[in-house]
VOBA-1610 file (N, C-alpha, C; in pm, whole numbers, padded with zeros to 5 digits, always signed):
BEGIN
Unk+07748-10342+03038Unk+07791-10346+03178Unk+07728-10464+03252Unk+07597-10487+03224Unk+07528-10598+03290Unk+07593-10731+03253Unk+07635-10744+03128Unk+07699-10868+03084Unk+07829-10893+03160Unk+07898-10786+03196Unk+08021-10801+03273Unk+07991-10863+03410Unk+07886-10816+03474Unk+07851-10868+03605Unk+07802-11012+03596Unk+07736-11046+03488Unk+07695-11185+03466Unk+07819-11274+03451Unk+07919-11224+03379Unk+08044-11299+03363Unk+08113-11318+03498Unk+08113-11213+03579Unk+08173-11221+03712Unk+08102-11328+03795Unk+07969-11325+03794Unk+07891-11421+03872Unk+07917-11564+03826Unk+07917-11585+03694Unk+07939-11720+03640Unk+08081-11768+03669Unk+08178-11677+03661Unk+08317-11715+03689Unk+08333-11758+03834Unk+08281-11676+03928Unk+08291-11708+04070Unk+08219-11838+04102Unk+08100-11855+04046Unk+08022-11976+04071Unk+08091-12099+04014Unk+08145-12087+03892Unk+08213-12200+03828Unk+08335-12243+03906Unk+08416-12145+03947Unk+08537-12177+04024Unk+08499-12247+04154Unk+08398-12193+04222Unk+08354-12251+04348Unk+08302-12393+04329Unk+08224-12414+04222Unk+08165-12546+04196Unk+08269-12649+04152Unk+08379-12602+04093Unk+08484-12693+04048Unk+08584-12723+04160Unk+08626-12617+04230Unk+08730-12633+04333Unk+08677-12706+04456Unk+08553-12679+04494Unk+08500-12737+04619Unk+08501-12890+04619Unk+08445-12957+04517Unk+08449-13105+04521Unk+08591-13160+04516Unk+08682-13089+04447Unk+08823-13131+04445Unk+08881-13126+04585Unk+08845-13020+04659Unk+08892-13008+04797Unk+08832-13116+04886Unk+08707-13153+04859Unk+08643-13260+04936Unk+08720-13390+04919Unk+08751-13424+04794Unk+08824-13548+04765Unk+08963-13544+04830Unk+09033-13431+04813Unk+09167-13417+04870Unk+09163-13424+05022Unk+09064-13359+05083Unk+09053-13358+05229Unk+09030-13498+05284Unk+08949-13577+05214Unk+08925-13715+05259Unk+09054-13797+05250Unk+09133-13772+05148Unk+09259-13845+05132Unk+09360-13807+05240Unk+09362-13676+05274Unk+09462-13626+05369Unk+09411-13622+05513Unk+09283-13649+05532Unk+09228-13648+05668Unk+09203-13510+05724Unk+09170-13415+05637Unk+09142-13278+05681Unk+08993-13267+05715Unk+08959-13295+05841Unk+08819-13296+05883Unk+08796-13198+05997Unk+08671-13152+06008Unk+08632-13067+06120Unk+08639-13147+06249Unk+08689-13084+06354Unk+08701-13150+06484Unk+08562-13176+06543Unk+08542-13294+06598Unk+08416-13327+06664Unk+08435-13316+06814Unk+08355-13229+06880Unk+08363-13213+07025Unk+08222-13189+07080Unk+08213-13153+07209Unk+08082-13142+07275Unk+07997-13029+07220Unk+08060-12929+07153Unk+07983-12818+07098Unk+07941-12843+06954Unk+07988-12952+06896Unk+07961-12978+06755Unk+07815-13011+06731Unk+07764-12967+06614Unk+07628-13001+06573Unk+07630-13111+06467Unk+07744-13177+06454Unk+07758-13286+06358Unk+07834-13400+06424Unk+07817-13519+06370Unk+07886-13636+06427Unk+07966-13712+06322Unk+07966-13665+06199Unk+08038-13731+06091Unk+08169-13658+06062Unk+08260-13728+05994Unk+08385-13666+05954Unk+08362-13589+05824Unk+08364-13457+05834Unk+08335-13370+05720Unk+08455-13278+05696Unk+08501-13266+05570Unk+08611-13174+05539Unk+08576-13031+05579Unk+08675-12957+05627Unk+08652-12820+05670Unk+08732-12720+05586Unk+08741-12748+05456Unk+08827-12668+05368Unk+08747-12581+05271Unk+08619-12558+05299Unk+08536-12479+05208Unk+08584-12336+05191Unk+08647-12280+05293Unk+08695-12143+05285Unk+08801-12123+05178Unk+08877-12227+05151Unk+08981-12218+05048Unk+08915-12200+04911Unk+08807-12274+04887Unk+08733-12261+04761Unk+08677-12120+04747Unk+08627-12065+04856Unk+08575-11928+04854Unk+08684-11829+04817Unk+08802-11848+04872Unk+08913-11759+04840Unk+08945-11758+04691Unk+08950-11876+04629Unk+08974-11885+04485Unk+08861-11820+04405Unk+08738-11843+04449Unk+08622-11792+04376Unk+08615-11640+04378Unk+08674-11578+04479Unk+08670-11431+04489Unk+08789-11367+04418Unk+08907-11422+04434Unk+09027-11354+04384Unk+09035-11352+04231Unk+08997-11460+04165Unk+09012-11463+04020Unk+08920-11364+03947Unk+08792-11351+03983Unk+08710-11247+03920Unk+08766-11107+03943Unk+08823-11083+04062Unk+08883-10952+04089Unk+09000-10925+03996Unk+09079-11029+03969Unk+09194-11013+03879Unk+09152-10989+03735Unk+09044-11055+03693Unk+09004-11052+03552Unk+08905-10941+03518Unk+08820-10902+03613Unk+08708-10814+03580Unk+08708-10680+03654Unk+08805-10654+03738Unk+08807-10528+03811Unk+08938-10454+03787Unk+08941-10330+03831Unk+09063-10249+03820Unk+09147-10254+03947Unk+09109-10342+04040Unk+09186-10352+04164Unk+09335-10380+04141Unk+09371-10471+04047Unk+09515-10498+04028Unk+09595-10375+03988Unk+09529-10272+03935Unk+09599-10150+03893Unk+09618-10052+04009Unk+09551-10077+04119Unk+09558-09985+04232Unk+09681-10014+04317Unk+09737-09908+04373Unk+09862-09920+04447Unk+09850-10007+04571Unk+09734-10002+04638Unk+09718-10075+04763Unk+09661-10214+04743Unk+09650-10262+04617Unk+09591-10393+04592Unk+09672-10505+04657Unk+09803-10499+04642Unk+09889-10603+04700Unk+09874-10608+04852Unk+09863-10490+04913Unk+09848-10484+05058Unk+09714-10541+05100Unk+09611-10510+05022Unk+09478-10561+05052Unk+09473-10713+05038Unk+09531-10765+04931Unk+09535-10911+04911Unk+09613-10976+05024Unk+09720-10911+05067Unk+09800-10965+05178Unk+09718-10974+05306Unk+09633-10872+05329Unk+09548-10872+05449Unk+09454-10991+05449Unk+09388-11015+05335Unk+09297-11129+05327Unk+09375-11261+05328Unk+09497-11259+05277Unk+09580-11379+05279Unk+09615-11417+05423Unk+09639-11315+05507Unk+09667-11342+05648Unk+09547-11408+05714Unk+09426-11359+05684Unk+09305-11422+05737Unk+09293-11566+05688Unk+09321-11585+05559Unk+09312-11718+05499Unk+09410-11814+05566Unk+09533-11771+05581Unk+09637-11856+05641Unk+09606-11884+05788Unk+09559-11781+05860Unk+09521-11799+06000Unk+09413-11905+06013Unk+09313-11896+05925Unk+09204-11993+05927Unk+09251-12133+05894Unk+09336-12147+05792Unk+09386-12278+05751Unk+09464-12343+05865Unk+09553-12265+05927Unk+09632-12319+06038Unk+09541-12364+06152Unk+09442-12282+06185Unk+09352-12315+06297Unk+09262-12433+06263Unk+09225-12447+06136Unk+09142-12561+06096Unk+09217-12693+06107Unk+09343-12691+06070Unk+09421-12815+06067Unk+09487-12846+06201Unk+09519-12740+06277Unk+09584-12758+06407Unk+09550-12638+06494Unk+09442-12646+06574Unk+09394-12531+06653Unk+09507-12457+06724Unk+09504-12323+06711Unk+09609-12239+06766Unk+09556-12160+06885Unk+09645-12113+06975Unk+09601-12034+07091Unk+09526-11908+07047Unk+09437-11863+07134Unk+09352-11747+07103Unk+09436-11625+07068Unk+09547-11605+07138Unk+09628-11485+07114Unk+09682-11481+06972Unk+09721-11597+06918Unk+09773-11600+06781Unk+09659-11584+06679Unk+09542-11635+06715Unk+09427-11620+06626Unk+09387-11473+06618Unk+09391-11404+06732Unk+09360-11261+06732Unk+09465-11182+06654Unk+09589-11222+06665Unk+09695-11155+06590Unk+09668-11166+06440Unk+09621-11283+06396Unk+09588-11304+06257Unk+09467-11226+06212Unk+09393-11167+06306Unk+09279-11083+06273Unk+09313-10934+06284Unk+09395-10899+06382Unk+09430-10758+06402Unk+09516-10705+06287Unk+09604-10786+06234Unk+09689-10740+06123Unk+09604-10700+06003Unk+09511-10786+05954Unk+09421-10744+05845Unk+09334-10625+05884Unk+09291-10620+06011Unk+09206-10509+06056Unk+09280-10376+06044Unk+09405-10375+06079Unk+09485-10253+06069Unk+09501-10212+05923Unk+09525-10310+05836Unk+09540-10281+05692Unk+09411-10224+05635Unk+09297-10284+05668Unk+09169-10238+05616Unk+09137-10097+05667Unk+09158-10074+05797Unk+09127-09943+05855Unk+09216-09833+05798Unk+09343-09863+05780Unk+09436-09761+05731Unk+09429-09743+05579Unk+09352-09826+05511Unk+09338-09810+05366Unk+09240-09698+05332Unk+09169-09647+05433Unk+09073-09540+05416Unk+09132-09409+05467Unk+09103-09301+05397Unk+09149-09169+05441Unk+09097-09139+05580Unk+09183-09089+05667Unk+09146-09069+05807Unk+09027-08975+05824Unk+09009-08883+05732Unk+08897-08789+05741Unk+08763-08856+05714Unk+08765-08977+05658Unk+08642-09047+05622Unk+08601-09152+05723Unk+08680-09170+05829Unk+08653-09276+05925Unk+08612-09222+06062Unk+08526-09123+06063Unk+08476-09070+06190Unk+08395-09178+06262Unk+08399-09174+06394Unk+08320-09269+06473Unk+08173-09232+06459Unk+08089-09324+06415Unk+07947-09292+06395Unk+07882-09238+06521Unk+07794-09139+06505Unk+07715-09076+06611Unk+07800-08991+06704Unk+07912-09042+06753Unk+07994-08967+06847Unk+08051-08841+06784Unk+08085-08849+06655Unk+08147-08735+06587Unk+08054-08615+06581Unk+07923-08636+06595Unk+07829-08525+06595Unk+07835-08445+06724Unk+07889-08507+06829Unk+07894-08443+06960Unk+08032-08388+06993Unk+08136-08464+06958Unk+08272-08423+06991Unk+08368-08476+06886Unk+08470-08400+06855Unk+08569-08442+06755Unk+08694-08490+06826Unk+08720-08618+06822Unk+08836-08677+06885Unk+08952-08685+06788Unk+09076-08696+06837Unk+09190-08717+06748Unk+09170-08840+06660Unk+09225-08838+06540Unk+09203-08945+06443Unk+09249-09082+06494Unk+09342-09085+06589Unk+09389-09213+06641Unk+09274-09291+06704Unk+09178-09221+06763Unk+09063-09289+06823Unk+08969-09343+06716Unk+08961-09273+06602Unk+08882-09325+06490Unk+08938-09458+06443Unk+09070-09461+06423Unk+09133-09585+06378Unk+09119-09696+06482Unk+09136-09660+06609Unk+09123-09760+06716Unk+08983-09819+06717Unk+08881-09735+06703Unk+08742-09782+06700Unk+08721-09879+06585Unk+08768-09844+06466Unk+08741-09927+06349Unk+08822-10056+06348Unk+08942-10051+06400Unk+09022-10174+06410Unk+08951-10273+06502Unk+08903-10224+06617Unk+08831-10311+06710Unk+08700-10360+06647Unk+08629-10272+06577Unk+08503-10311+06514Unk+08527-10417+06407Unk+08633-10402+06329Unk+08665-10500+06224Unk+08693-10637+06284Unk+08773-10640+06390Unk+08803-10768+06457Unk+08676-10827+06517Unk+08590-10741+06569Unk+08463-10785+06626Unk+08375-10852+06522Unk+08362-10793+06404Unk+08280-10852+06298Unk+08339-10985+06252Unk+08471-10989+06234Unk+08536-11113+06191Unk+08507-11225+06290Unk+08519-11195+06420Unk+08493-11297+06522Unk+08346-11336+06528Unk+08259-11239+06504Unk+08115-11268+06507Unk+08079-11374+06404Unk+08136-11364+06284Unk+08107-11463+06181Unk+08178-11595+06210Unk+08293-11587+06273Unk+08364-11708+06309Unk+08283-11792+06408Unk+08215-11724+06501Unk+08142-11793+06606Unk+08000-11831+06567Unk+07942-11764+06467Unk+07807-11796+06424Unk+07806-11917+06331Unk+07924-11960+06286Unk+07934-12071+06192Unk+07927-12203+06269Unk+07802-12243+06304Unk+07787-12363+06384Unk+07696-12469+06325Unk+07616-12433+06226Unk+07527-12531+06162Unk+07529-12509+06011Unk+07484-12610+05938Unk+07490-12606+05791Unk+07421-12483+05734Unk+07492-12412+05649Unk+07435-12304+05570Unk+07417-12171+05639Unk+07436-12164+05770Unk+07404-12040+05841Unk+07502-11927+05810Unk+07630-11949+05835Unk+07729-11843+05808Unk+07733-11810+05659Unk+07718-11913+05576Unk+07718-11891+05431Unk+07597-11806+05391Unk+07480-11843+05443Unk+07358-11768+05411Unk+07365-11625+05459Unk+07417-11603+05581Unk+07433-11468+05632Unk+07532-11390+05547Unk+07637-11459+05500Unk+07734-11394+05411Unk+07671-11353+05279Unk+07584-11438+05225Unk+07516-11406+05099Unk+07424-11285+05117Unk+07348-11283+05226Unk+07261-11168+05253Unk+07343-11041+05264Unk+07453-11048+05337Unk+07538-10931+05354Unk+07600-10883+05224Unk+07652-10976+05144Unk+07718-10937+05020Unk+07618-10883+04917Unk+07496-10938+04914Unk+07393-10884+04825Unk+07353-10743+04870Unk+07341-10724+05000Unk+07310-10590+05053Unk+07414-10488+05009Unk+07542-10524+05025Unk+07647-10429+04987Unk+07652-10408+04836Unk+07622-10513+04759Unk+07616-10497+04614Unk+07512-10391+04576Unk+07397-10396+04640Unk+07291-10299+04612Unk+07337-10158+04647Unk+07404-10144+04761Unk+07453-10012+04801Unk+07559-09960+04704Unk+07650-10047+04663Unk+07756-10005+04572Unk+07700-09975+04432Unk+07594-10046+04395Unk+07530-10019+04266Unk+07473-09878+04263Unk+07409-09839+04374Unk+07351-09705+04383Unk+07459-09597+04375Unk+07581-09632+04417Unk+07692-09537+04415Unk+07781-09554+04293Unk+07744-09651+04205Unk+07819-09678+04081Unk+07966-09711+04109Unk+07989-09793+04209Unk+08124-09835+04246Unk+08151-09972+04182Unk+08204-09971+04059Unk+08216-10092+03978Unk+08304-10198+04044Unk+08421-10158+04090Unk+08512-10257+04148Unk+08451-10325+04271Unk+08385-10246+04354Unk+08322-10302+04474Unk+08203-10389+04437Unk+08136-10355+04328Unk+08027-10440+04279Unk+08081-10576+04233Unk+08193-10574+04162Unk+08257-10698+04118Unk+08298-10782+04239Unk+08355-10717+04340Unk+08399-10785+04461Unk+08280-10852+04531Unk+08171-10777+04549Unk+08055-10831+04621Unk+07984-10940+04542Unk+07980-10927+04408Unk+07921-11034+04326Unk+08005-11161+04336Unk+08136-11146+04331Unk+08225-11261+04342Unk+08204-11334+04474Unk+08191-11256+04581Unk+08169-11318+04711Unk+08035-11390+04715Unk+07931-11325+04663Unk+07796-11383+04664Unk+07793-11519+04595Unk+07844-11524+04472Unk+07833-11649+04395Unk+07939-11750+04434Unk+08050-11703+04490Unk+08145-11797+04548Unk+08083-11870+04665Unk+08006-11796+04747Unk+07936-11857+04861Unk+07824-11950+04815Unk+07754-11912+04708Unk+07647-11998+04656Unk+07704-12133+04616Unk+07820-12134+04550Unk+07883-12259+04509Unk+07920-12347+04628Unk+07976-12285+04733Unk+08012-12361+04853Unk+07887-12411+04924Unk+07780-12330+04922Unk+07656-12368+04988Unk+07597-12496+04930Unk+07607-12512+04798Unk+07555-12632+04732Unk+07615-12757+04794Unk+07746-12753+04818Unk+07815-12871+04873Unk+07801-12879+05025Unk+07787-12764+05090Unk+07766-12764+05234Unk+07635-12833+05271Unk+07535-12823+05182Unk+07404-12884+05208Unk+07390-13024+05148Unk+07493-13066+05073Unk+07485-13198+05010Unk+07528-13308+05108Unk+07513-13432+05068Unk+07555-13544+05151Unk+07681-13612+05096Unk+07684-13630+04963Unk+07795-13702+04902Unk+07925-13623+04907Unk+07918-13492+04876Unk+08039-13409+04874Unk+08030-13298+04979Unk+07983-13332+05096Unk+07960-13232+05200Unk+08092-13168+05245Unk+08086-13037+05268Unk+08204-12964+05314Unk+08161-12853+05407Unk+08247-12819+05504Unk+08224-12706+05593Unk+08313-12590+05550Unk+08274-12470+05590Unk+08356-12352+05565Unk+08488-12360+05639Unk+08482-12408+05763Unk+08598-12403+05849Unk+08623-12261+05896Unk+08719-12243+05985Unk+08756-12108+06029Unk+08804-12025+05911Unk+08866-12091+05815Unk+08915-12022+05696Unk+08802-11945+05629Unk+08690-12011+05607Unk+08578-11948+05539Unk+08507-11845+05623Unk+08483-11875+05751Unk+08411-11780+05835Unk+08493-11653+05858Unk+08624-11667+05873Unk+08709-11548+05888Unk+08708-11464+05760Unk+08711-11531+05646Unk+08707-11460+05518Unk+08575-11386+05500Unk+08465-11451+05532Unk+08334-11387+05518Unk+08328-11261+05603Unk+08364-11274+05730Unk+08363-11158+05818Unk+08456-11049+05770Unk+08576-11088+05725Unk+08673-10989+05678Unk+08625-10915+05554Unk+08567-10987+05459Unk+08521-10923+05336Unk+08400-10833+05361Unk+08307-10878+05445Unk+08189-10796+05474Unk+08227-10669+05548Unk+08317-10677+05643Unk+08355-10555+05715Unk+08440-10463+05627Unk+08510-10520+05530Unk+08579-10436+05430Unk+08477-10358+05349Unk+08371-10426+05306Unk+08263-10357+05235Unk+08203-10247+05322Unk+08186-10277+05451Unk+08125-10180+05543Unk+08210-10054+05552Unk+08340-10071+05569Unk+08430-09956+05579Unk+08429-09876+05449Unk+08429-09946+05337Unk+08424-09878+05208Unk+08296-09798+05191Unk+08183-09858+05233Unk+08055-09788+05221Unk+08054-09661+05304Unk+08108-09669+05424Unk+08113-09551+05510Unk+08203-09443+05452Unk+08311-09485+05389Unk+08403-09387+05330Unk+08340-09315+05212Unk+08236-09376+05153Unk+08167-09316+05040Unk+08048-09231+05084Unk+08018-09233+05213Unk+07906-09155+05267Unk+07960-09021+05313Unk+07948-08922+05229Unk+08011-08793+05255Unk+07937-08710+05359Unk+07805-08703+05347Unk+07730-08619+05438Unk+07717-08685+05574Unk+07708-08601+05679Unk+07704-08654+05815Unk+07590-08752+05836Unk+07468-08715+05797Unk+07354-08804+05819Unk+07366-08931+05736Unk+07419-08916+05614Unk+07437-09033+05528Unk+07534-09131+05591Unk+07640-09079+05654Unk+07740-09163+05720Unk+07677-09242+05833Unk+07600-09174+05918Unk+07539-09242+06031Unk+07432-09341+05987Unk+07355-09307+05884Unk+07254-09398+05833Unk+07320-09521+05771Unk+07434-09502+05703Unk+07506-09615+05645Unk+07552-09710+05754Unk+07603-09655+05864Unk+07646-09740+05976Unk+07526-09811+06036Unk+07413-09742+06047Unk+07289-09800+06097Unk+07248-09919+06010Unk+07258-09904+05877Unk+07225-10013+05786Unk+07325-10128+05798Unk+07450-10095+05817Unk+07552-10200+05833Unk+07521-10286+05955Unk+07485-10222+06067Unk+07447-10298+06186Unk+07326-10386+06155Unk+07229-10332+06080Unk+07112-10410+06043Unk+07146-10529+05956Unk+07239-10512+05863Unk+07275-10620+05770Unk+07353-10732+05836Unk+07415-10704+05951Unk+07497-10802+06021Unk+07443-10828+06162Unk+07316-10797+06184Unk+07264-10787+06320Unk+07276-10916+06401Unk+07235-11028+06346Unk+07234-11152+06425Unk+07374-11194+06468Unk+07475-11199+06379Unk+07609-11235+06426Unk+07664-11136+06528Unk+07643-11005+06506Unk+07699-10904+06596Unk+07635-10911+06734Unk+07502-10919+06739Unk+07434-10921+06868Unk+07459-11052+06942Unk+07470-11162+06869Unk+07491-11290+06936Unk+07628-11298+07002Unk+07729-11238+06940Unk+07862-11238+07001Unk+07861-11160+07132Unk+07794-11046+07134Unk+07784-10970+07259Unk+07713-11051+07366Unk+07600-11113+07327Unk+07518-11188+07424Unk+07595-11302+07488Unk+07660-11386+07407Unk+07728-11502+07464Unk+07850-11459+07545Unk+07917-11352+07503Unk+08034-11303+07577Unk+07992-11252+07714Unk+07883-11175+07719Unk+07834-11123+07847Unk+07788-11237+07937Unk+07718-11335+07881Unk+07673-11451+07960Unk+07790-11524+08024Unk+07895-11543+07946Unk+08012-11613+07998Unk+08080-11534+08108Unk+08093-11402+08089Unk+08157-11318+08190Unk+08076-11317+08319Unk+07942-11314+08308Unk+07856-11315+08426Unk+07869-11446+08503Unk+07905-11553+08433Unk+07925-11684+08497Unk+08068-11701+08548Unk+08150-11599+08529Unk+08289-11608+08572Unk+08377-11687+08477Unk+08328-11706+08353Unk+08404-11780+08252Unk+08475-11684+08157Unk+08570-11737+08086Unk+08636-11659+07983Unk+08540-11638+07866Unk+08535-11518+07807Unk+08446-11495+07691Unk+08487-11579+07571Unk+08608-11636+07576Unk+08658-11718+07465Unk+08630-11867+07487Unk+08568-11900+07600Unk+08537-12040+07630Unk+08410-12081+07556Unk+08419-12185+07474Unk+08305-12225+07392Unk+08194-12289+07472Unk+08071-12277+07422Unk+07956-12342+07481Unk+07850-12363+07373Unk+07732-12407+07413Unk+07624-12430+07318Unk+07508-12334+07344Unk+07541-12208+07369Unk+07440-12108+07399Unk+07425-12005+07287Unk+07488-12028+07174Unk+07468-11938+07061Unk+07325-11948+07011Unk+07279-11848+06941Unk+07142-11843+06895Unk+07106-11966+06811Unk+07202-12012+06728Unk+07170-12129+06645Unk+07155-12256+06730Unk+07225-12264+06842Unk+07208-12378+06931Unk+07069-12374+06997Unk+07025-12253+07036Unk+06895-12238+07101Unk+06781-12273+07005Unk+06788-12218+06884Unk+06683-12244+06786Unk+06685-12391+06743Unk+06805-12447+06732Unk+06819-12588+06695Unk+06751-12677+06799Unk+06772-12644+06926Unk+06707-12721+07033Unk+06556-12702+07029Unk+06511-12580+07001Unk+06368-12551+06995Unk+06300-12629+06883Unk+06371-12644+06769Unk+06315-12712+06652Unk+06351-12859+06646Unk+06392-12915+06757Unk+06417-13059+06763Unk+06536-13106+06684Unk+06639-13021+06669Unk+06761-13062+06599Unk+06754-13051+06449Unk+06653-12983+06395Unk+06639-12968+06250Unk+06730-12857+06200Unk+06845-12893+06141Unk+06944-12795+06095Unk+06886-12705+05986Unk+06819-12766+05890Unk+06771-12689+05776Unk+06671-12582+05818Unk+06574-12620+05902Unk+06473-12525+05945Unk+06533-12417+06036Unk+06632-12455+06116Unk+06700-12357+06201Unk+06770-12251+06116Unk+06840-12297+06013Unk+06910-12204+05924Unk+06811-12113+05851Unk+06704-12174+05798Unk+06603-12095+05726Unk+06541-11990+05818Unk+06509-12029+05941Unk+06448-11937+06037Unk+06540-11817+06064Unk+06667-11846+06090Unk+06760-11738+06124Unk+06791-11649+06004Unk+06797-11706+05885Unk+06822-11625+05766Unk+06702-11535+05737Unk+06581-11588+05753Unk+06461-11505+05734Unk+06455-11395+05839Unk+06494-11428+05962Unk+06496-11328+06068Unk+06596-11217+06036Unk+06715-11256+05989Unk+06817-11157+05952Unk+06768-11068+05838Unk+06705-11128+05738Unk+06653-11052+05625Unk+06544-10956+05669Unk+06456-11001+05758Unk+06349-10915+05808Unk+06405-10797+05886Unk+06506-10823+05969Unk+06570-10716+06045Unk+06631-10613+05952Unk+06699-10659+05849Unk+06761-10568+05753Unk+06656-10482+05684Unk+06546-10543+05642Unk+06441-10468+05574Unk+06377-10364+05666Unk+06360-10399+05794Unk+06305-10302+05890Unk+06400-10185+05907Unk+06529-10214+05922Unk+06628-10108+05934Unk+06629-10020+05809Unk+06611-10083+05694Unk+06617-10010+05567Unk+06502-09911+05554Unk+06391-09938+05618Unk+06274-09852+05607Unk+06283-09727+05695Unk+06388-09718+05775Unk+06398-09608+05873Unk+06484-09493+05825Unk+06491-09469+05698Unk+06572-09362+05644Unk+06510-09226+05675Unk+06595-09127+05703Unk+06547-08991+05724Unk+06523-08956+05869Unk+06556-09045+05963Unk+06537-09015+06104Unk+06652-08931+06157Unk+06633-08863+06270Unk+06744-08789+06332Unk+06857-08885+06369Unk+06980-08835+06365Unk+07097-08919+06392Unk+07088-08989+06528Unk+07051-08914+06630Unk+07045-08971+06765Unk+06948-09087+06773Unk+06840-09080+06695Unk+06740-09185+06698Unk+06794-09316+06641Unk+06880-09307+06539Unk+06943-09428+06485Unk+07021-09500+06595Unk+07094-09423+06673Unk+07174-09480+06781Unk+07086-09551+06883Unk+06977-09487+06924Unk+06888-09547+07025Unk+06814-09668+06970Unk+06783-09668+06841Unk+06719-09785+06780Unk+06812-09905+06783Unk+06941-09883+06755Unk+07039-09992+06760Unk+07046-10050+06901Unk+07055-09962+07001Unk+07061-10007+07140Unk+06934-10084+07177Unk+06818-10029+07138Unk+06691-10094+07169Unk+06681-10230+07101Unk+06727-10239+06976Unk+06723-10366+06902Unk+06809-10472+06971Unk+06928-10432+07016Unk+07015-10525+07087Unk+06947-10572+07217Unk+06888-10480+07292Unk+06825-10516+07419Unk+06707-10610+07397Unk+06627-10585+07294Unk+06514-10674+07262Unk+06565-10813+07226Unk+06673-10817+07147Unk+06733-10946+07109Unk+06780-11021+07233Unk+06849-10951+07323Unk+06899-11015+07445Unk+06783-11068+07529Unk+06676-10990+07540Unk+06561-11032+07621Unk+06495-11156+07561Unk+06473-11157+07431Unk+06406-11269+07366Unk+06489-11397+07375Unk+06620-11386+07352Unk+06706-11505+07358Unk+06719-11556+07501Unk+06720-11465+07598Unk+06726-11508+07738Unk+06599-11582+07776Unk+06484-11532+07730Unk+06356-11600+07757Unk+06354-11738+07692Unk+06407-11747+07570Unk+06412-11876+07501Unk+06502-11973+07574Unk+06619-11926+07618Unk+06712-12013+07690Unk+06651-12062+07820Unk+06582-11974+07891Unk+06517-12013+08017Unk+06404-12113+07992Unk+06328-12090+07884Unk+06218-12180+07850Unk+06269-12320+07817Unk+06379-12327+07743Unk+06436-12457+07709Unk+06484-12530+07834Unk+06544-12451+07925Unk+06590-12511+08051Unk+06475-12563+08134Unk+06366-12488+08139Unk+06249-12531+08217Unk+06186-12657+08160Unk+06201-12675+08028Unk+06146-12793+07962Unk+06241-12912+07969Unk+06356-12892+08034Unk+06451-13002+08050Unk+06533-13031+07926Unk+06538-12936+07833Unk+06616-12957+07708Unk+06760-12917+07734Unk+06851-13010+07718Unk+06993-12983+07741Unk+07057-12916+07620Unk+07142-12817+07649Unk+07209-12745+07542Unk+07355-12784+07533
//
């Protein structure tokens, strides 16, 4: 069995390492580059087609090493991720209005949410107090899925960050699925992990540098939230379900909390929450560290890993306490980032 997972890892890594440089060469020939604007953390023309390589690196191991192709809903699931892929490609090459981008996220979200039995998708914590009609369960998860996808789309602002967060998330879910002996999901998460590792090599390089693009960030968010929904559906007992959701929040904490923070900041300023700026956590840390991309990425990845490990140590607490810890963690994050933003402003550092 272990040899099978090694084959999966090598297959995903090989495909990623082969396809990515080919995409770099093709992108340079066709002029497929990331747009440079006032929010950009780069000034060079860099291909933004890394997400396509990730898609290839994930799908082929699933076809060869898992039983997914034998399942009735496999075509529907592939179609959902294909919609995310196509939405990202279109937006990378020719930016589309927000409404169409959301449409390209809601369709996969509906497919992912409805692929789970309705009895297994109770709203975490709330279900212990009141039982709502199942339509509210689906509504909650569809919104949550779109939220996670957007969180990863917006956190992808500097080299290696979204990829590194994706690797941490996929390794976390691999460990959870291993404990539950879910072979197909283990193959899926391994494929994602090593597909991302291959793209990361070129994302950090100079000669064959490539960005994920919206294609890649949307795929990362979509695949991780798919894993999250699957994990919850496998958590039969009430406390296990709530603890699994607690861990999911911990594994995705920085992207999820940062999206809330910047959206609230924009609304308080009378701006649209969809209006871009340079107030994301990676912009703040980047300014604090004097523009050092590598150290900023390392700092945030270590912070995300530390948060996950802290959350992981809190097993066995009452359900209500998990909920309050999540709220407290978000509030602490908001307070610390607000203090950092104010400190940078007082020091005259422009964001």
